[in-house]
PyMOL Python script that loads the backbone (N, CA, C, O; Angstrom):
from pymol import cmd

cmd.read_pdbstr("""\
ATOM      1  N   MET A   1     -18.874  32.058 -41.454  1.00  0.00           N
ATOM      2  CA  MET A   1     -19.180  31.909 -42.875  1.00  0.00           C
ATOM      3  C   MET A   1     -18.737  33.171 -43.621  1.00  0.00           C
ATOM      4  O   MET A   1     -19.140  34.272 -43.247  1.00  0.00           O
ATOM      5  N   PRO A   2     -17.930  33.036 -44.650  1.00  0.00           N
ATOM      6  CA  PRO A   2     -17.423  34.231 -45.341  1.00  0.00           C
ATOM      7  C   PRO A   2     -18.488  34.920 -46.194  1.00  0.00           C
ATOM      8  O   PRO A   2     -18.305  36.078 -46.570  1.00  0.00           O
ATOM      9  N   GLN A   3     -19.588  34.247 -46.509  1.00  0.00           N
ATOM     10  CA  GLN A   3     -20.609  34.879 -47.334  1.00  0.00           C
ATOM     11  C   GLN A   3     -21.302  36.023 -46.597  1.00  0.00           C
ATOM     12  O   GLN A   3     -21.883  36.901 -47.236  1.00  0.00           O
ATOM     13  N   LEU A   4     -21.251  36.028 -45.278  1.00  0.00           N
ATOM     14  CA  LEU A   4     -21.907  37.062 -44.507  1.00  0.00           C
ATOM     15  C   LEU A   4     -21.094  38.345 -44.456  1.00  0.00           C
ATOM     16  O   LEU A   4     -21.614  39.395 -44.075  1.00  0.00           O
ATOM     17  N   ASN A   5     -19.839  38.272 -44.832  1.00  0.00           N
ATOM     18  CA  ASN A   5     -18.998  39.455 -44.848  1.00  0.00           C
ATOM     19  C   ASN A   5     -19.161  40.129 -46.216  1.00  0.00           C
ATOM     20  O   ASN A   5     -18.682  39.589 -47.212  1.00  0.00           O
ATOM     21  N   PRO A   6     -19.825  41.298 -46.296  1.00  0.00           N
ATOM     22  CA  PRO A   6     -20.102  41.901 -47.601  1.00  0.00           C
ATOM     23  C   PRO A   6     -18.926  42.651 -48.211  1.00  0.00           C
ATOM     24  O   PRO A   6     -19.007  43.067 -49.367  1.00  0.00           O
ATOM     25  N   ALA A   7     -17.853  42.832 -47.484  1.00  0.00           N
ATOM     26  CA  ALA A   7     -16.755  43.662 -47.978  1.00  0.00           C
ATOM     27  C   ALA A   7     -16.150  43.145 -49.281  1.00  0.00           C
ATOM     28  O   ALA A   7     -16.097  43.912 -50.243  1.00  0.00           O
ATOM     29  N   PRO A   8     -15.691  41.904 -49.378  1.00  0.00           N
ATOM     30  CA  PRO A   8     -15.087  41.499 -50.659  1.00  0.00           C
ATOM     31  C   PRO A   8     -16.108  41.379 -51.779  1.00  0.00           C
ATOM     32  O   PRO A   8     -15.787  41.678 -52.930  1.00  0.00           O
ATOM     33  N   TRP A   9     -17.319  40.954 -51.479  1.00  0.00           N
ATOM     34  CA  TRP A   9     -18.321  40.741 -52.517  1.00  0.00           C
ATOM     35  C   TRP A   9     -18.835  42.044 -53.071  1.00  0.00           C
ATOM     36  O   TRP A   9     -19.160  42.131 -54.255  1.00  0.00           O
ATOM     37  N   PHE A  10     -18.912  43.049 -52.241  1.00  0.00           N
ATOM     38  CA  PHE A  10     -19.348  44.358 -52.734  1.00  0.00           C
ATOM     39  C   PHE A  10     -18.343  44.925 -53.715  1.00  0.00           C
ATOM     40  O   PHE A  10     -18.738  45.487 -54.737  1.00  0.00           O
ATOM     41  N   TYR A  11     -17.062  44.796 -53.436  1.00  0.00           N
ATOM     42  CA  TYR A  11     -16.035  45.298 -54.351  1.00  0.00           C
ATOM     43  C   TYR A  11     -16.003  44.501 -55.651  1.00  0.00           C
ATOM     44  O   TYR A  11     -15.753  45.062 -56.718  1.00  0.00           O
ATOM     45  N   ILE A  12     -16.249  43.222 -55.570  1.00  0.00           N
ATOM     46  CA  ILE A  12     -16.328  42.407 -56.781  1.00  0.00           C
ATOM     47  C   ILE A  12     -17.520  42.849 -57.622  1.00  0.00           C
ATOM     48  O   ILE A  12     -17.408  42.947 -58.844  1.00  0.00           O
ATOM     49  N   LEU A  13     -18.653  43.115 -56.989  1.00  0.00           N
ATOM     50  CA  LEU A  13     -19.836  43.588 -57.698  1.00  0.00           C
ATOM     51  C   LEU A  13     -19.577  44.939 -58.360  1.00  0.00           C
ATOM     52  O   LEU A  13     -19.921  45.131 -59.526  1.00  0.00           O
ATOM     53  N   VAL A  14     -18.982  45.865 -57.636  1.00  0.00           N
ATOM     54  CA  VAL A  14     -18.709  47.196 -58.184  1.00  0.00           C
ATOM     55  C   VAL A  14     -17.705  47.104 -59.323  1.00  0.00           C
ATOM     56  O   VAL A  14     -17.878  47.765 -60.347  1.00  0.00           O
ATOM     57  N   PHE A  15     -16.671  46.308 -59.168  1.00  0.00           N
ATOM     58  CA  PHE A  15     -15.671  46.176 -60.219  1.00  0.00           C
ATOM     59  C   PHE A  15     -16.256  45.533 -61.468  1.00  0.00           C
ATOM     60  O   PHE A  15     -15.947  45.948 -62.584  1.00  0.00           O
ATOM     61  N   SER A  16     -17.099  44.523 -61.287  1.00  0.00           N
ATOM     62  CA  SER A  16     -17.686  43.876 -62.458  1.00  0.00           C
ATOM     63  C   SER A  16     -18.616  44.838 -63.198  1.00  0.00           C
ATOM     64  O   SER A  16     -18.649  44.824 -64.429  1.00  0.00           O
ATOM     65  N   TRP A  17     -19.374  45.673 -62.480  1.00  0.00           N
ATOM     66  CA  TRP A  17     -20.229  46.655 -63.141  1.00  0.00           C
ATOM     67  C   TRP A  17     -19.405  47.715 -63.852  1.00  0.00           C
ATOM     68  O   TRP A  17     -19.791  48.175 -64.927  1.00  0.00           O
ATOM     69  N   LEU A  18     -18.293  48.106 -63.281  1.00  0.00           N
ATOM     70  CA  LEU A  18     -17.425  49.074 -63.964  1.00  0.00           C
ATOM     71  C   LEU A  18     -16.866  48.500 -65.253  1.00  0.00           C
ATOM     72  O   LEU A  18     -16.763  49.203 -66.258  1.00  0.00           O
ATOM     73  N   VAL A  19     -16.507  47.236 -65.228  1.00  0.00           N
ATOM     74  CA  VAL A  19     -16.008  46.587 -66.443  1.00  0.00           C
ATOM     75  C   VAL A  19     -17.104  46.524 -67.492  1.00  0.00           C
ATOM     76  O   VAL A  19     -16.861  46.813 -68.664  1.00  0.00           O
ATOM     77  N   ILE A  20     -18.289  46.154 -67.086  1.00  0.00           N
ATOM     78  CA  ILE A  20     -19.403  46.071 -68.036  1.00  0.00           C
ATOM     79  C   ILE A  20     -19.703  47.436 -68.633  1.00  0.00           C
ATOM     80  O   ILE A  20     -19.882  47.561 -69.845  1.00  0.00           O
ATOM     81  N   LEU A  21     -19.759  48.459 -67.789  1.00  0.00           N
ATOM     82  CA  LEU A  21     -20.138  49.782 -68.277  1.00  0.00           C
ATOM     83  C   LEU A  21     -19.059  50.435 -69.127  1.00  0.00           C
ATOM     84  O   LEU A  21     -19.378  51.217 -70.022  1.00  0.00           O
ATOM     85  N   THR A  22     -17.798  50.136 -68.874  1.00  0.00           N
ATOM     86  CA  THR A  22     -16.731  50.808 -69.621  1.00  0.00           C
ATOM     87  C   THR A  22     -16.234  50.028 -70.822  1.00  0.00           C
ATOM     88  O   THR A  22     -15.754  50.633 -71.780  1.00  0.00           O
ATOM     89  N   LEU A  23     -16.331  48.714 -70.806  1.00  0.00           N
ATOM     90  CA  LEU A  23     -15.785  47.922 -71.912  1.00  0.00           C
ATOM     91  C   LEU A  23     -16.847  47.253 -72.770  1.00  0.00           C
ATOM     92  O   LEU A  23     -16.799  47.338 -73.997  1.00  0.00           O
ATOM     93  N   VAL A  24     -17.774  46.608 -72.155  1.00  0.00           N
ATOM     94  CA  VAL A  24     -18.704  45.767 -72.905  1.00  0.00           C
ATOM     95  C   VAL A  24     -19.761  46.594 -73.630  1.00  0.00           C
ATOM     96  O   VAL A  24     -20.012  46.360 -74.812  1.00  0.00           O
ATOM     97  N   ILE A  25     -20.373  47.537 -72.964  1.00  0.00           N
ATOM     98  CA  ILE A  25     -21.460  48.306 -73.577  1.00  0.00           C
ATOM     99  C   ILE A  25     -20.986  49.131 -74.769  1.00  0.00           C
ATOM    100  O   ILE A  25     -21.680  49.138 -75.786  1.00  0.00           O
ATOM    101  N   PRO A  26     -19.849  49.830 -74.711  1.00  0.00           N
ATOM    102  CA  PRO A  26     -19.407  50.536 -75.927  1.00  0.00           C
ATOM    103  C   PRO A  26     -19.084  49.595 -77.092  1.00  0.00           C
ATOM    104  O   PRO A  26     -19.302  49.954 -78.249  1.00  0.00           O
ATOM    105  N   LYS A  27     -18.571  48.405 -76.801  1.00  0.00           N
ATOM    106  CA  LYS A  27     -18.287  47.459 -77.883  1.00  0.00           C
ATOM    107  C   LYS A  27     -19.582  46.983 -78.540  1.00  0.00           C
ATOM    108  O   LYS A  27     -19.642  46.832 -79.761  1.00  0.00           O
ATOM    109  N   VAL A  28     -20.587  46.754 -77.753  1.00  0.00           N
ATOM    110  CA  VAL A  28     -21.869  46.308 -78.308  1.00  0.00           C
ATOM    111  C   VAL A  28     -22.519  47.439 -79.095  1.00  0.00           C
ATOM    112  O   VAL A  28     -23.082  47.206 -80.165  1.00  0.00           O
ATOM    113  N   ASN A  29     -22.447  48.644 -78.583  1.00  0.00           N
ATOM    114  CA  ASN A  29     -23.070  49.775 -79.265  1.00  0.00           C
ATOM    115  C   ASN A  29     -22.311  50.189 -80.520  1.00  0.00           C
ATOM    116  O   ASN A  29     -22.869  50.900 -81.355  1.00  0.00           O
ATOM    117  N   ALA A  30     -21.070  49.773 -80.681  1.00  0.00           N
ATOM    118  CA  ALA A  30     -20.282  50.140 -81.851  1.00  0.00           C
ATOM    119  C   ALA A  30     -20.696  49.356 -83.093  1.00  0.00           C
ATOM    120  O   ALA A  30     -20.393  49.773 -84.211  1.00  0.00           O
ATOM    121  N   HIS A  31     -21.372  48.248 -82.919  1.00  0.00           N
ATOM    122  CA  HIS A  31     -21.793  47.453 -84.065  1.00  0.00           C
ATOM    123  C   HIS A  31     -22.912  48.173 -84.805  1.00  0.00           C
ATOM    124  O   HIS A  31     -23.856  48.684 -84.201  1.00  0.00           O
ATOM    125  N   LEU A  32     -22.783  48.199 -86.117  1.00  0.00           N
ATOM    126  CA  LEU A  32     -23.801  48.826 -86.946  1.00  0.00           C
ATOM    127  C   LEU A  32     -24.730  47.759 -87.505  1.00  0.00           C
ATOM    128  O   LEU A  32     -24.305  46.650 -87.829  1.00  0.00           O
ATOM    129  N   SER A  33     -25.961  48.103 -87.607  1.00  0.00           N
ATOM    130  CA  SER A  33     -26.920  47.180 -88.187  1.00  0.00           C
ATOM    131  C   SER A  33     -26.725  47.125 -89.699  1.00  0.00           C
ATOM    132  O   SER A  33     -26.549  48.160 -90.341  1.00  0.00           O
ATOM    133  N   THR A  34     -26.755  45.930 -90.263  1.00  0.00           N
ATOM    134  CA  THR A  34     -26.534  45.799 -91.702  1.00  0.00           C
ATOM    135  C   THR A  34     -27.756  46.235 -92.496  1.00  0.00           C
ATOM    136  O   THR A  34     -27.630  46.695 -93.630  1.00  0.00           O
ATOM    137  N   ASN A  35     -28.920  46.094 -91.913  1.00  0.00           N
ATOM    138  CA  ASN A  35     -30.147  46.481 -92.600  1.00  0.00           C
ATOM    139  C   ASN A  35     -30.718  47.709 -91.911  1.00  0.00           C
ATOM    140  O   ASN A  35     -31.479  47.593 -90.950  1.00  0.00           O
ATOM    141  N   SER A  36     -30.356  48.869 -92.395  1.00  0.00           N
ATOM    142  CA  SER A  36     -30.894  50.073 -91.785  1.00  0.00           C
ATOM    143  C   SER A  36     -32.339  50.248 -92.211  1.00  0.00           C
ATOM    144  O   SER A  36     -32.682  49.971 -93.360  1.00  0.00           O
ATOM    145  N   PRO A  37     -33.184  50.700 -91.311  1.00  0.00           N
ATOM    146  CA  PRO A  37     -34.598  50.819 -91.655  1.00  0.00           C
ATOM    147  C   PRO A  37     -34.849  51.959 -92.630  1.00  0.00           C
ATOM    148  O   PRO A  37     -34.283  53.044 -92.491  1.00  0.00           O
ATOM    149  N   HIS A  38     -35.683  51.711 -93.594  1.00  0.00           N
ATOM    150  CA  HIS A  38     -36.062  52.715 -94.579  1.00  0.00           C
ATOM    151  C   HIS A  38     -37.536  53.041 -94.391  1.00  0.00           C
ATOM    152  O   HIS A  38     -38.334  52.147 -94.112  1.00  0.00           O
ATOM    153  N   PRO A  39     -37.903  54.290 -94.539  1.00  0.00           N
ATOM    154  CA  PRO A  39     -39.332  54.605 -94.413  1.00  0.00           C
ATOM    155  C   PRO A  39     -40.118  53.974 -95.563  1.00  0.00           C
ATOM    156  O   PRO A  39     -39.668  53.944 -96.708  1.00  0.00           O
ATOM    157  N   GLN A  40     -41.278  53.483 -95.231  1.00  0.00           N
ATOM    158  CA  GLN A  40     -42.102  52.871 -96.260  1.00  0.00           C
ATOM    159  C   GLN A  40     -42.729  53.960 -97.118  1.00  0.00           C
ATOM    160  O   GLN A  40     -42.993  55.071 -96.659  1.00  0.00           O
ATOM    161  N   SER A  41     -42.956  53.610 -98.363  1.00  0.00           N
ATOM    162  CA  SER A  41     -43.572  54.582 -99.252  1.00  0.00           C
ATOM    163  C   SER A  41     -45.049  54.741 -98.897  1.00  0.00           C
ATOM    164  O   SER A  41     -45.695  53.809 -98.420  1.00  0.00           O
ATOM    165  N   THR A  42     -45.560  55.935 -99.140  1.00  0.00           N
ATOM    166  CA  THR A  42     -46.963  56.205 -98.834  1.00  0.00           C
ATOM    167  C   THR A  42     -47.870  55.779 -99.977  1.00  0.00           C
ATOM    168  O   THR A  42     -49.093  55.785 -99.839  1.00  0.00           O
ATOM    169  N   LYS A  43     -47.274  55.411-101.106  1.00  0.00           N
ATOM    170  CA  LYS A  43     -48.071  54.979-102.252  1.00  0.00           C
ATOM    171  C   LYS A  43     -48.610  53.579-101.986  1.00  0.00           C
ATOM    172  O   LYS A  43     -47.853  52.674-101.633  1.00  0.00           O
ATOM    173  N   THR A  44     -49.904  53.403-102.153  1.00  0.00           N
ATOM    174  CA  THR A  44     -50.505  52.091-101.934  1.00  0.00           C
ATOM    175  C   THR A  44     -50.354  51.254-103.188  1.00  0.00           C
ATOM    176  O   THR A  44     -50.545  51.760-104.294  1.00  0.00           O
ATOM    177  N   PRO A  45     -50.019  49.995-103.041  1.00  0.00           N
ATOM    178  CA  PRO A  45     -49.866  49.151-104.228  1.00  0.00           C
ATOM    179  C   PRO A  45     -51.223  48.854-104.860  1.00  0.00           C
ATOM    180  O   PRO A  45     -52.240  48.746-104.176  1.00  0.00           O
ATOM    181  N   LYS A  46     -51.207  48.727-106.189  1.00  0.00           N
ATOM    182  CA  LYS A  46     -52.444  48.432-106.908  1.00  0.00           C
ATOM    183  C   LYS A  46     -52.710  46.933-106.816  1.00  0.00           C
ATOM    184  O   LYS A  46     -51.911  46.113-107.269  1.00  0.00           O
ATOM    185  N   THR A  47     -53.825  46.602-106.234  1.00  0.00           N
ATOM    186  CA  THR A  47     -54.181  45.194-106.061  1.00  0.00           C
ATOM    187  C   THR A  47     -55.447  44.888-106.836  1.00  0.00           C
ATOM    188  O   THR A  47     -56.299  45.755-107.029  1.00  0.00           O
ATOM    189  N   THR A  48     -55.560  43.663-107.271  1.00  0.00           N
ATOM    190  CA  THR A  48     -56.764  43.213-107.958  1.00  0.00           C
ATOM    191  C   THR A  48     -57.438  42.163-107.088  1.00  0.00           C
ATOM    192  O   THR A  48     -56.759  41.393-106.409  1.00  0.00           O
ATOM    193  N   PRO A  49     -58.762  42.123-107.098  1.00  0.00           N
ATOM    194  CA  PRO A  49     -59.434  41.107-106.266  1.00  0.00           C
ATOM    195  C   PRO A  49     -59.188  39.707-106.816  1.00  0.00           C
ATOM    196  O   PRO A  49     -59.036  39.496-108.020  1.00  0.00           O
ATOM    197  N   TRP A  50     -59.158  38.780-105.899  1.00  0.00           N
ATOM    198  CA  TRP A  50     -58.900  37.392-106.292  1.00  0.00           C
ATOM    199  C   TRP A  50     -60.143  36.799-106.945  1.00  0.00           C
ATOM    200  O   TRP A  50     -61.250  36.920-106.420  1.00  0.00           O
ATOM    201  N   ALA A  51     -59.952  36.169-108.077  1.00  0.00           N
ATOM    202  CA  ALA A  51     -61.074  35.524-108.779  1.00  0.00           C
ATOM    203  C   ALA A  51     -61.126  34.063-108.341  1.00  0.00           C
ATOM    204  O   ALA A  51     -60.334  33.242-108.804  1.00  0.00           O
ATOM    205  N   TRP A  52     -62.053  33.746-107.453  1.00  0.00           N
ATOM    206  CA  TRP A  52     -62.176  32.387-106.967  1.00  0.00           C
ATOM    207  C   TRP A  52     -62.815  31.516-108.047  1.00  0.00           C
ATOM    208  O   TRP A  52     -63.733  31.971-108.729  1.00  0.00           O
ATOM    209  N   PRO A  53     -62.358  30.281-108.220  1.00  0.00           N
ATOM    210  CA  PRO A  53     -62.932  29.438-109.271  1.00  0.00           C
ATOM    211  C   PRO A  53     -64.323  28.925-108.924  1.00  0.00           C
ATOM    212  O   PRO A  53     -64.995  28.401-109.812  1.00  0.00           O
ATOM    213  N   TRP A  54     -64.789  29.043-107.700  1.00  0.00           N
ATOM    214  CA  TRP A  54     -66.128  28.627-107.344  1.00  0.00           C
ATOM    215  C   TRP A  54     -66.920  29.832-106.836  1.00  0.00           C
ATOM    216  O   TRP A  54     -66.389  30.648-106.083  1.00  0.00           O
ATOM    217  N   PRO A  55     -68.175  29.946-107.238  1.00  0.00           N
ATOM    218  CA  PRO A  55     -68.991  31.082-106.767  1.00  0.00           C
ATOM    219  C   PRO A  55     -69.650  30.818-105.435  1.00  0.00           C
ATOM    220  O   PRO A  55     -70.363  31.678-104.918  1.00  0.00           O
TER     221      PRO A  55
END
""", "prot")
cmd.dss("prot")
cmd.show_as("cartoon", "prot")
cmd.util.cbc("prot")
cmd.orient("prot")
């Protein structure tokens, strides 16, 4: 059974990881987020209590 021979499969595994680490990850990391996070203001908004129509 050829599956028991680890020689070709190990090289395929190593080569695929090298491709992922050198090509795919930098391409994914190069994308910029369109909505950059902004710090929220420390000012609390002025709220009014809700006036319920029934007591």
